[in-house]
Backbone as ProteinMPNN parsed JSONL, in Angstrom:
{"seq_chain_A": "XXXXXXXXXXXXXXXXXXXXXXXXXXXXXXXXXXXXXXXXXXXXXXXXXXXXXXXXXXXXXXXXXXXXXXXXXXXXXXXXXXXXXXXXXXXXXXXXXXXXXXXXXXXXXXXXXXXXXXXXXXXXXXXXXXXXXXXXXXXXXXXXXXXXXXXXXXXXXXXXXXXXXXXXXXXXXXXXXXXXXXXXXXXXXX", "coords_chain_A": {"N_chain_A": [[226.027, -116.048, -22.986], [226.08, -115.4, -25.698], [224.376, -117.372, -26.699], [221.957, -116.553, -25.571], [221.6, -114.147, -26.942], [221.242, -115.095, -29.568], [218.88, -116.554, -29.26], [217.176, -114.482, -28.533], [217.246, -112.877, -30.87], [216.222, -114.683, -32.713], [213.665, -115.019, -31.658], [212.688, -112.437, -32.043], [212.692, -112.247, -34.866], [210.814, -114.262, -35.474], [208.561, -113.124, -34.271], [208.247, -110.813, -35.844], [207.727, -111.95, -38.389], [205.347, -113.295, -37.826], [203.738, -111.099, -37.207], [203.609, -109.705, -39.67], [202.362, -111.685, -41.183], [199.892, -111.696, -39.937], [198.862, -109.29, -40.779], [198.377, -109.547, -43.533], [195.82, -110.839, -44.164], [194.209, -108.636, -43.658], [194.416, -107.079, -45.804], [196.674, -105.612, -46.138], [199.645, -105.69, -47.801], [198.526, -107.202, -49.741], [197.795, -107.394, -53.267], [195.577, -105.966, -54.234], [193.752, -103.42, -52.711], [191.251, -103.594, -50.086], [189.149, -101.786, -50.029], [187.31, -99.477, -52.08], [188.74, -96.779, -53.786], [188.156, -93.706, -55.086], [190.107, -92.221, -56.407], [191.978, -94.034, -57.221], [192.207, -96.229, -59.615], [193.084, -98.87, -59.467], [191.826, -99.957, -57.322], [189.234, -100.414, -58.029], [186.499, -102.63, -58.381], [186.98, -105.695, -60.118], [184.759, -106.934, -61.188], [183.153, -104.818, -61.614], [180.678, -102.17, -61.212], [177.317, -102.238, -60.99], [177.278, -103.194, -63.6], [179.037, -101.547, -64.957], [182.409, -100.944, -65.721], [186.063, -100.923, -65.443], [187.504, -98.708, -67.722], [185.158, -97.236, -67.895], [184.387, -96.844, -65.209], [186.586, -95.383, -64.398], [186.228, -93.039, -65.886], [183.792, -92.203, -64.779], [184.683, -91.66, -62.185], [186.355, -89.489, -62.693], [184.48, -87.603, -63.571], [183.002, -87.329, -61.205], [184.977, -86.347, -59.423], [185.581, -83.913, -60.648], [183.079, -82.64, -60.462], [182.804, -82.504, -57.67], [184.99, -80.837, -57.023], [184.029, -78.516, -58.113], [182.008, -77.87, -56.429], [179.665, -79.348, -56.483], [177.323, -81.588, -55.09], [176.434, -84.973, -54.087], [174.047, -85.4, -55.584], [174.437, -83.761, -57.853], [176.711, -85.02, -58.855], [175.661, -87.495, -59.557], [173.952, -86.713, -61.636], [175.829, -85.892, -63.595], [177.174, -88.319, -64.096], [175.023, -89.894, -64.96], [174.433, -88.547, -67.327], [176.74, -88.95, -68.935], [176.629, -91.719, -69.067], [174.339, -92.063, -70.621], [175.014, -90.672, -72.952], [177.485, -91.648, -73.952], [177.996, -94.17, -72.97], [179.759, -94.003, -70.874], [182.242, -93.876, -72.093], [185.034, -92.402, -73.595], [184.578, -91.245, -76.447], [185.451, -90.613, -79.878], [183.591, -89.941, -81.798], [180.207, -89.405, -82.914], [176.636, -88.83, -82.958], [176.145, -88.332, -85.677], [177.87, -90.06, -87.048], [177.053, -92.556, -86.044], [174.245, -92.696, -86.299], [173.381, -90.965, -88.229], [172.193, -88.604, -87.466], [171.234, -85.167, -87.573], [171.714, -81.669, -86.82], [169.094, -79.407, -85.7], [169.054, -77.418, -87.676], [169.793, -78.782, -89.902], [172.483, -79.196, -90.302], [175.466, -81.192, -89.981], [176.024, -83.107, -87.056], [178.504, -82.598, -84.501], [179.303, -84.002, -82.33], [181.267, -85.294, -79.673], [183.242, -87.204, -77.285], [182.819, -87.88, -73.701], [180.41, -86.618, -72.994], [179.252, -86.158, -75.393], [179.537, -83.643, -76.684], [179.039, -80.869, -78.799], [180.779, -78.81, -81.27], [180.424, -76.129, -80.467], [180.638, -76.229, -77.753], [183.298, -76.347, -77.083], [186.827, -76.712, -77.878], [188.161, -79.496, -79.791], [190.086, -80.78, -78.257], [189.34, -79.962, -75.651], [186.785, -81.097, -75.425], [187.403, -83.768, -75.627], [188.867, -84.299, -73.388], [188.324, -85.798, -70.368], [188.007, -84.501, -67.779], [187.859, -81.778, -68.454], [185.673, -81.738, -70.223], [183.695, -82.535, -68.45], [183.753, -80.337, -66.741], [182.802, -78.368, -68.518], [180.189, -79.336, -68.856], [179.178, -79.128, -66.186], [179.396, -76.378, -65.733], [177.381, -75.41, -67.381], [175.171, -76.761, -66.299], [175.008, -75.525, -63.813], [173.933, -73.103, -64.529], [171.307, -73.616, -65.065], [168.198, -72.703, -64.051], [167.103, -73.516, -60.819], [167.936, -76.207, -60.928], [168.543, -78.297, -58.994], [166.046, -78.94, -57.987], [164.624, -79.98, -60.033], [163.372, -82.811, -61.919], [165.827, -85.296, -62.39], [166.413, -86.166, -65.099], [165.174, -84.178, -66.592], [166.6, -81.901, -65.813], [169.114, -82.56, -66.86], [168.42, -82.715, -69.556], [167.921, -80.031, -70.086], [170.451, -79.05, -70.194], [171.772, -80.632, -72.11], [170.023, -80.65, -74.271], [168.572, -82.602, -75.876], [166.53, -84.853, -77.907], [164.629, -86.326, -76.375], [163.258, -85.721, -73.374], [163.031, -87.418, -71.204], [164.936, -89.303, -71.505], [167.327, -89.851, -69.986], [166.494, -90.968, -67.621], [166.514, -93.76, -67.401], [169.09, -94.342, -66.594], [169.414, -93.635, -64.01], [169.387, -95.293, -61.584], [171.693, -96.897, -61.961], [173.665, -94.894, -62.135], [173.512, -93.774, -59.568], [174.337, -95.994, -58.053], [176.987, -96.313, -58.972], [178.132, -93.819, -58.266], [177.789, -93.909, -55.474], [179.355, -96.173, -54.854], [181.892, -95.305, -55.648], [182.33, -93.237, -53.951], [183.517, -93.756, -51.579], [186.13, -93.248, -49.216], [187.705, -94.875, -47.832], [189.699, -96.651, -48.83], [191.678, -94.982, -49.639]], "CA_chain_A": [[225.474, -114.796, -23.411], [225.892, -115.509, -27.143], [223.195, -118.199, -26.89], [220.801, -115.723, -25.252], [221.404, -113.203, -28.035], [220.668, -115.82, -30.709], [217.5, -116.87, -28.912], [216.451, -113.213, -28.586], [217.116, -112.482, -32.273], [215.299, -115.638, -33.321], [212.323, -114.678, -31.178], [212.313, -111.196, -32.692], [212.378, -112.574, -36.257], [209.55, -115.003, -35.46], [207.5, -112.168, -33.955], [208.051, -109.966, -37.017], [207.076, -112.75, -39.429], [203.972, -113.524, -37.383], [203.035, -109.823, -37.319], [203.338, -109.459, -41.085], [201.372, -112.686, -41.604], [198.602, -111.291, -39.397], [198.382, -108.138, -41.529], [198.02, -109.901, -44.903], [194.372, -110.99, -44.347], [193.549, -107.347, -43.572], [194.564, -106.389, -47.067], [197.99, -105.015, -46.232], [200.534, -106.635, -48.46], [197.816, -107.799, -50.87], [197.915, -106.573, -54.46], [194.403, -105.109, -54.382], [193.174, -103.005, -51.435], [189.911, -104.108, -49.858], [188.151, -100.735, -50.217], [187.394, -98.714, -53.323], [189.197, -95.398, -53.672], [187.816, -93.046, -56.347], [191.309, -91.696, -57.062], [192.913, -95.117, -57.534], [191.489, -97.253, -60.389], [193.49, -100.235, -59.091], [190.933, -100.422, -56.261], [187.905, -100.656, -58.56], [186.235, -104.073, -58.478], [187.081, -106.282, -61.458], [183.402, -107.244, -61.642], [182.495, -103.554, -61.913], [179.587, -101.692, -60.37], [176.065, -102.153, -61.756], [177.559, -103.489, -65.002], [180.018, -100.579, -65.478], [183.715, -101.376, -65.211], [187.288, -100.462, -66.079], [187.557, -97.337, -68.236], [183.892, -96.572, -67.587], [184.451, -96.381, -63.821], [187.598, -94.32, -64.342], [185.59, -91.821, -66.381], [182.822, -91.779, -63.764], [185.452, -91.074, -61.088], [186.793, -88.16, -63.137], [183.289, -86.748, -63.535], [182.694, -87.074, -59.797], [186.014, -85.48, -58.852], [185.375, -82.59, -61.231], [181.872, -82.086, -59.848], [183.117, -82.195, -56.274], [185.876, -79.658, -57.011], [183.225, -77.352, -58.5], [181.006, -77.64, -55.397], [178.457, -80.142, -56.673], [177.2, -82.687, -54.14], [176.1, -86.297, -54.626], [173.003, -85.282, -56.621], [175.09, -83.241, -59.048], [177.596, -86.061, -59.377], [174.802, -88.493, -60.203], [173.498, -86.157, -62.919], [176.932, -85.955, -64.549], [177.419, -89.721, -64.459], [173.861, -90.294, -65.762], [174.559, -87.94, -68.647], [177.783, -89.652, -69.689], [176.13, -93.067, -69.345], [173.394, -91.972, -71.723], [175.61, -90.107, -74.161], [178.641, -92.379, -74.505], [178.233, -95.373, -72.165], [180.938, -93.676, -70.063], [183.466, -94.072, -72.877], [185.469, -91.151, -74.203], [184.587, -91.61, -77.863], [185.759, -89.511, -80.796], [182.561, -89.9, -82.829], [178.914, -89.132, -82.297], [175.354, -89.198, -83.558], [176.207, -88.311, -87.143], [178.537, -91.288, -87.489], [176.341, -93.775, -85.643], [172.824, -92.723, -86.655], [173.06, -90.003, -89.271], [171.45, -87.46, -86.935], [171.697, -83.818, -87.892], [171.213, -80.601, -85.957], [167.796, -78.904, -86.186], [169.209, -76.621, -88.899], [170.193, -79.684, -90.973], [173.936, -79.39, -90.352], [175.999, -82.421, -89.39], [176.426, -82.985, -85.652], [179.951, -82.699, -84.264], [179.391, -84.449, -80.941], [182.342, -86.219, -79.295], [183.6, -87.266, -75.867], [181.933, -88.494, -72.711], [179.122, -85.946, -72.954], [178.823, -85.933, -76.776], [179.422, -82.196, -76.832], [179.314, -80.37, -80.15], [181.902, -77.872, -81.366], [180.198, -74.871, -79.759], [180.99, -76.427, -76.342], [184.724, -76.104, -76.906], [187.709, -77.326, -78.869], [188.22, -80.96, -79.785], [190.902, -81.171, -77.095], [188.538, -79.771, -74.44], [185.677, -82.059, -75.401], [187.946, -85.126, -75.495], [189.492, -84.439, -72.072], [187.205, -86.074, -69.469], [187.815, -83.489, -66.733], [187.438, -80.523, -69.07], [184.302, -81.886, -70.729], [182.833, -82.525, -67.263], [183.682, -78.939, -66.319], [181.885, -77.693, -69.441], [178.831, -79.788, -68.513], [178.753, -78.577, -64.894], [179.214, -74.926, -65.874], [176.041, -75.194, -67.963], [174.172, -77.223, -65.339], [174.894, -74.499, -62.768], [173.138, -71.985, -65.063], [169.903, -74.022, -65.21], [167.485, -72.254, -62.854], [166.467, -74.521, -59.967], [168.243, -77.569, -61.376], [168.459, -79.35, -57.972], [164.65, -79.28, -57.718], [164.037, -80.6, -61.224], [163.602, -84.229, -62.164], [167.191, -85.386, -62.92], [166.472, -86.245, -66.556], [164.777, -82.863, -67.11], [167.748, -81.009, -65.59], [170.129, -82.934, -67.854], [167.877, -82.338, -70.865], [168.07, -78.582, -70.257], [171.859, -78.81, -70.521], [172.146, -81.36, -73.324], [169.056, -80.304, -75.307], [168.37, -83.72, -76.803], [165.149, -84.996, -78.372], [163.751, -86.96, -75.388], [163.556, -85.176, -72.044], [163.058, -88.506, -70.22], [165.942, -90.269, -71.955], [168.358, -90.191, -69.0], [165.89, -91.615, -66.457], [166.91, -95.176, -67.365], [170.441, -94.468, -66.037], [169.396, -93.092, -62.653], [169.799, -96.273, -60.568], [173.09, -97.258, -62.203], [174.511, -93.752, -61.794], [173.544, -93.679, -58.105], [175.169, -97.1, -57.563], [178.39, -96.008, -59.283], [178.552, -92.691, -57.431], [177.914, -94.364, -54.084], [180.506, -97.085, -54.745], [183.15, -94.566, -55.82], [182.406, -92.147, -52.973], [184.268, -94.192, -50.404], [187.521, -92.793, -49.074], [188.366, -95.844, -46.95], [190.868, -97.267, -49.433], [192.588, -93.941, -50.155]], "C_chain_A": [[225.191, -114.801, -24.921], [224.636, -116.324, -27.458], [221.937, -117.382, -26.612], [220.525, -114.707, -26.357], [220.762, -113.888, -29.242], [219.207, -116.158, -30.465], [216.65, -115.602, -29.009], [216.226, -112.754, -30.018], [216.137, -113.399, -32.983], [213.862, -115.321, -32.91], [211.812, -113.403, -31.861], [211.91, -111.442, -34.152], [211.046, -113.309, -36.343], [208.385, -114.049, -35.197], [207.206, -111.267, -35.154], [207.321, -110.715, -38.128], [205.607, -112.996, -39.058], [203.148, -112.243, -37.516], [202.674, -109.5, -38.754], [202.269, -110.432, -41.585], [199.979, -112.308, -41.1], [198.015, -110.123, -40.179], [197.884, -108.495, -42.929], [196.513, -110.121, -45.07], [193.616, -109.665, -44.273], [193.686, -106.544, -44.852], [195.91, -105.715, -47.213], [198.932, -106.047, -46.814], [199.851, -107.341, -49.624], [197.944, -106.866, -52.071], [196.761, -105.586, -54.602], [193.873, -104.746, -52.992], [191.734, -103.503, -51.318], [188.828, -103.071, -50.109], [188.385, -100.01, -51.545], [187.839, -97.296, -52.994], [188.983, -94.729, -55.028], [189.05, -92.584, -57.116], [192.312, -92.774, -57.448], [192.185, -96.246, -58.268], [191.897, -98.685, -60.049], [192.576, -100.813, -58.02], [189.531, -100.726, -56.763], [187.684, -102.158, -58.703], [186.307, -104.571, -59.926], [185.704, -106.558, -62.047], [182.618, -105.981, -61.988], [181.435, -103.199, -60.891], [178.372, -101.516, -61.276], [176.302, -102.349, -63.258], [178.565, -102.551, -65.656], [181.367, -100.931, -64.895], [184.865, -100.708, -65.946], [187.275, -98.991, -66.439], [186.288, -96.561, -67.887], [183.893, -96.038, -66.158], [185.496, -95.281, -63.653], [187.004, -93.004, -64.819], [184.543, -91.307, -65.396], [183.548, -91.107, -62.593], [185.942, -89.674, -61.453], [185.633, -87.174, -63.109], [182.977, -86.361, -62.095], [183.705, -86.127, -59.157], [185.871, -84.052, -59.365], [184.175, -81.906, -60.585], [182.144, -81.648, -58.413], [183.978, -80.943, -56.168], [185.112, -78.38, -57.352], [182.092, -77.077, -57.513], [179.707, -78.397, -55.56], [178.467, -81.323, -55.715], [176.843, -83.994, -54.866], [175.083, -86.205, -55.762], [173.618, -84.775, -57.931], [176.009, -84.258, -59.685], [176.798, -87.126, -60.111], [174.332, -87.982, -61.566], [174.593, -86.217, -63.969], [177.192, -87.369, -65.025], [176.256, -90.249, -65.312], [174.004, -89.795, -67.203], [175.562, -88.699, -69.501], [177.389, -91.108, -69.971], [175.231, -93.033, -70.576], [174.009, -91.51, -73.03], [176.681, -90.992, -74.792], [178.91, -93.717, -73.822], [179.51, -95.228, -71.333], [182.255, -93.996, -70.775], [183.795, -92.755, -73.589], [185.668, -91.375, -75.701], [184.784, -90.387, -78.757], [184.805, -89.468, -81.985], [181.223, -89.697, -82.133], [177.734, -89.564, -83.125], [175.376, -89.202, -85.083], [176.772, -89.634, -87.645], [177.739, -92.546, -87.171], [174.911, -93.846, -86.165], [172.432, -91.763, -87.761], [172.259, -88.806, -88.799], [172.093, -86.15, -87.356], [171.153, -82.847, -86.85], [169.874, -80.116, -86.512], [167.903, -78.077, -87.468], [169.672, -77.459, -90.091], [171.687, -79.926, -91.085], [174.332, -80.674, -89.623], [176.366, -82.168, -87.926], [177.932, -83.196, -85.532], [180.22, -83.224, -82.856], [180.48, -85.498, -80.744], [182.487, -86.234, -77.773], [182.571, -87.938, -74.99], [180.517, -87.933, -72.772], [178.564, -85.669, -74.348], [178.549, -84.447, -77.02], [179.812, -81.781, -78.249], [180.34, -79.236, -80.099], [181.667, -76.556, -80.634], [180.45, -75.0, -78.253], [182.46, -76.095, -76.099], [185.521, -76.778, -78.006], [187.635, -78.845, -78.791], [188.983, -81.431, -78.542], [190.103, -81.041, -75.797], [187.451, -80.834, -74.324], [186.158, -83.498, -75.24], [188.692, -85.337, -74.178], [188.375, -84.644, -71.049], [186.962, -85.001, -68.404], [187.317, -82.169, -67.322], [186.016, -80.622, -69.598], [183.308, -81.93, -69.572], [182.677, -81.099, -66.741], [182.707, -78.162, -67.201], [180.434, -78.065, -69.139], [178.346, -79.103, -67.238], [178.612, -77.056, -64.927], [177.824, -74.619, -66.431], [174.937, -75.657, -67.014], [173.949, -76.159, -64.261], [174.038, -73.318, -63.224], [171.667, -72.352, -65.286], [169.165, -73.618, -63.936], [166.821, -73.415, -62.113], [166.793, -75.959, -60.301], [168.156, -78.607, -60.255], [167.025, -79.804, -57.689], [163.952, -79.951, -58.898], [164.225, -82.113, -61.203], [164.988, -84.339, -62.81], [167.268, -85.401, -64.447], [166.092, -84.906, -67.201], [165.935, -81.875, -66.963], [168.833, -81.283, -66.627], [169.683, -82.493, -69.243], [168.061, -80.839, -71.121], [169.517, -78.194, -70.562], [172.167, -79.393, -71.9], [171.267, -81.036, -74.533], [168.939, -81.424, -76.353], [166.882, -83.849, -77.126], [164.184, -85.477, -77.29], [164.117, -86.499, -73.991], [163.601, -86.245, -70.954], [164.164, -89.526, -70.489], [166.877, -90.736, -70.842], [167.816, -90.932, -67.777], [166.356, -93.059, -66.312], [168.286, -95.397, -66.726], [170.528, -94.031, -64.568], [169.922, -94.075, -61.605], [171.266, -96.668, -60.727], [174.026, -96.127, -61.783], [174.62, -93.605, -60.282], [174.434, -94.78, -57.523], [176.649, -96.82, -57.796], [178.896, -94.885, -58.391], [178.729, -93.134, -55.99], [179.117, -95.275, -53.904], [181.821, -96.329, -54.803], [183.289, -93.407, -54.838], [183.186, -92.513, -51.732], [185.666, -93.6, -50.402], [188.313, -93.755, -48.208], [189.664, -96.403, -47.531], [191.915, -96.265, -49.904], [193.76, -93.69, -49.219]], "O_chain_A": [[224.176, -114.264, -25.364], [223.908, -115.993, -28.394], [220.951, -117.503, -27.34], [219.37, -114.43, -26.678], [219.854, -113.338, -29.865], [218.385, -116.057, -31.376], [215.527, -115.646, -29.511], [215.136, -112.291, -30.354], [215.311, -112.937, -33.77], [212.952, -115.357, -33.739], [210.636, -113.312, -32.214], [210.905, -110.907, -34.618], [210.229, -112.999, -37.21], [207.337, -114.159, -35.834], [206.044, -110.987, -35.449], [206.4, -110.174, -38.74], [204.729, -112.906, -39.917], [201.98, -112.3, -37.899], [201.556, -109.067, -39.03], [201.371, -110.038, -42.329], [198.987, -112.577, -41.778], [196.794, -109.976, -40.239], [197.029, -107.787, -43.461], [195.954, -109.627, -46.049], [192.495, -109.572, -44.773], [193.132, -105.451, -44.969], [196.262, -105.285, -48.311], [198.985, -107.179, -46.332], [200.516, -108.009, -50.416], [198.179, -105.67, -51.901], [196.974, -104.462, -55.057], [193.579, -105.629, -52.186], [191.083, -103.796, -52.321], [187.685, -103.441, -50.38], [189.505, -99.944, -52.052], [187.363, -96.692, -52.033], [189.576, -95.151, -56.02], [189.039, -92.56, -58.347], [193.39, -92.459, -57.952], [191.607, -97.125, -57.629], [191.14, -99.619, -60.312], [192.547, -102.028, -57.824], [188.711, -101.245, -56.006], [188.597, -102.881, -59.105], [185.764, -103.946, -60.837], [185.501, -106.434, -63.255], [181.544, -106.058, -62.585], [181.31, -103.839, -59.847], [178.406, -100.728, -62.222], [175.615, -101.749, -64.085], [178.913, -102.754, -66.819], [181.471, -101.192, -63.696], [184.665, -100.017, -66.945], [187.063, -98.131, -65.584], [186.346, -95.363, -67.613], [183.454, -94.914, -65.915], [185.312, -94.358, -62.86], [187.252, -91.96, -64.216], [184.422, -90.098, -65.2], [183.077, -90.097, -62.069], [185.941, -88.776, -60.611], [185.793, -86.035, -62.67], [182.717, -85.194, -61.804], [183.326, -85.209, -58.43], [186.022, -83.095, -58.605], [184.245, -80.736, -60.207], [181.758, -80.555, -58.001], [183.728, -80.084, -55.322], [185.499, -77.289, -56.933], [181.299, -76.158, -57.723], [178.739, -78.122, -54.851], [179.492, -81.983, -55.545], [176.941, -84.093, -56.089], [175.244, -86.861, -56.791], [173.336, -85.319, -58.998], [176.084, -84.354, -60.91], [177.214, -87.603, -61.167], [174.317, -88.735, -62.54], [174.322, -86.558, -65.121], [177.407, -87.6, -66.215], [176.482, -90.973, -66.282], [173.734, -90.52, -68.16], [175.277, -89.05, -70.646], [177.774, -91.666, -70.998], [175.351, -93.876, -71.465], [173.566, -91.919, -74.103], [176.778, -91.08, -76.016], [179.944, -94.337, -74.07], [180.242, -96.194, -71.116], [183.251, -94.341, -70.139], [182.905, -92.089, -74.119], [186.775, -91.656, -76.161], [184.345, -89.283, -78.436], [185.179, -89.007, -83.063], [181.124, -89.806, -80.91], [177.803, -90.526, -83.89], [174.685, -90.007, -85.708], [176.219, -90.251, -88.556], [177.75, -93.499, -87.949], [174.411, -94.936, -86.445], [171.278, -91.745, -88.188], [171.704, -88.068, -89.613], [173.313, -86.036, -87.477], [170.239, -83.178, -86.095], [169.552, -80.385, -87.67], [166.961, -78.033, -88.258], [169.918, -76.918, -91.169], [172.122, -80.767, -91.872], [173.607, -81.164, -88.757], [176.95, -81.135, -87.599], [178.548, -83.878, -86.35], [181.254, -82.917, -82.263], [180.608, -86.446, -81.518], [181.929, -85.391, -77.071], [181.582, -88.491, -75.47], [179.542, -88.669, -72.623], [177.525, -85.021, -74.482], [177.482, -84.059, -77.493], [180.784, -82.28, -78.815], [180.716, -78.767, -79.025], [182.633, -75.919, -80.214], [180.473, -73.992, -77.547], [182.82, -75.615, -75.024], [184.96, -77.341, -78.946], [187.104, -79.402, -77.83], [188.563, -82.369, -77.865], [190.181, -81.917, -74.935], [187.231, -81.398, -73.252], [185.408, -84.354, -74.771], [189.11, -86.458, -73.887], [187.548, -83.749, -70.871], [185.813, -84.634, -68.158], [186.446, -81.52, -66.743], [185.232, -79.686, -69.437], [182.195, -81.417, -69.696], [181.583, -80.7, -66.343], [181.887, -77.392, -66.701], [179.552, -77.206, -69.163], [177.241, -78.561, -67.202], [177.778, -76.505, -64.208], [177.172, -73.671, -65.994], [173.885, -75.023, -66.929], [172.813, -75.926, -63.847], [173.477, -72.606, -62.391], [170.867, -71.493, -65.655], [169.467, -74.128, -62.857], [166.073, -74.195, -62.702], [166.007, -76.854, -59.991], [167.727, -79.728, -60.527], [166.808, -80.917, -57.209], [162.825, -80.43, -58.772], [165.13, -82.627, -60.546], [165.301, -83.549, -63.701], [168.109, -84.713, -65.026], [166.636, -84.547, -68.245], [166.219, -81.105, -67.88], [169.403, -80.355, -67.201], [170.478, -81.958, -70.015], [168.328, -80.43, -72.251], [169.772, -77.129, -71.125], [172.752, -78.722, -72.751], [171.71, -81.135, -75.677], [169.174, -81.214, -77.543], [166.071, -83.044, -76.669], [163.022, -85.07, -77.289], [165.18, -86.853, -73.48], [164.155, -86.001, -69.882], [164.296, -90.507, -69.757], [167.188, -91.926, -70.773], [168.591, -91.465, -66.983], [166.569, -93.526, -65.193], [168.615, -96.524, -66.354], [171.603, -94.062, -63.969], [170.807, -93.729, -60.823], [171.996, -96.763, -59.74], [175.055, -96.368, -61.152], [175.704, -93.338, -59.764], [175.204, -94.525, -56.596], [177.474, -97.063, -56.915], [179.98, -94.992, -57.818], [179.715, -92.774, -55.348], [179.829, -95.165, -52.906], [182.764, -96.668, -54.088], [184.274, -92.671, -54.892], [183.484, -91.644, -50.913], [186.303, -93.468, -51.447], [189.469, -93.485, -47.88], [190.629, -96.606, -46.795], [192.922, -96.648, -50.5], [194.612, -92.849, -49.507]]}, "name": "protein", "num_of_chains": 1, "seq": "XXXXXXXXXXXXXXXXXXXXXXXXXXXXXXXXXXXXXXXXXXXXXXXXXXXXXXXXXXXXXXXXXXXXXXXXXXXXXXXXXXXXXXXXXXXXXXXXXXXXXXXXXXXXXXXXXXXXXXXXXXXXXXXXXXXXXXXXXXXXXXXXXXXXXXXXXXXXXXXXXXXXXXXXXXXXXXXXXXXXXXXXXXXXXX"}
């Protein structure tokens, strides 16, 4: 009887080891999940998406989550990501156009733009503009007030919020923003 118990326990251990070994190729037990999860930067591809990676994808995910929580669909999420791509290369920077190019406001005053969206002081406090979720909220609150924004060309809609010099400026980021939003929209790895 003791021999049968040992054989049974050995068989059970072998079965468990074989079962775990079968799960490893499926991604279970691996360090990196196989699917991207917008809420888990560890799942973002090391190679990035359309040339955007690391901190940039984390900021895009924050923009998307903020937009989604405010009721904006894929199109709205793309507009937010396009904007931050064009304004800061999806980096939460504490300097802006004055420091990099010497640009001034139309009245000749120094610009005070900072953050993902390069928002000036009339958008909010430094803390608000430097917090990715809050700055995204500020952007989407203004986008929601643009009459008919979903029917406008994306760059025109963004221009009406950002009020920059070139109304077509953001068009160059459209394909990249769509690729990032689509890649980070998966919930399979969550």
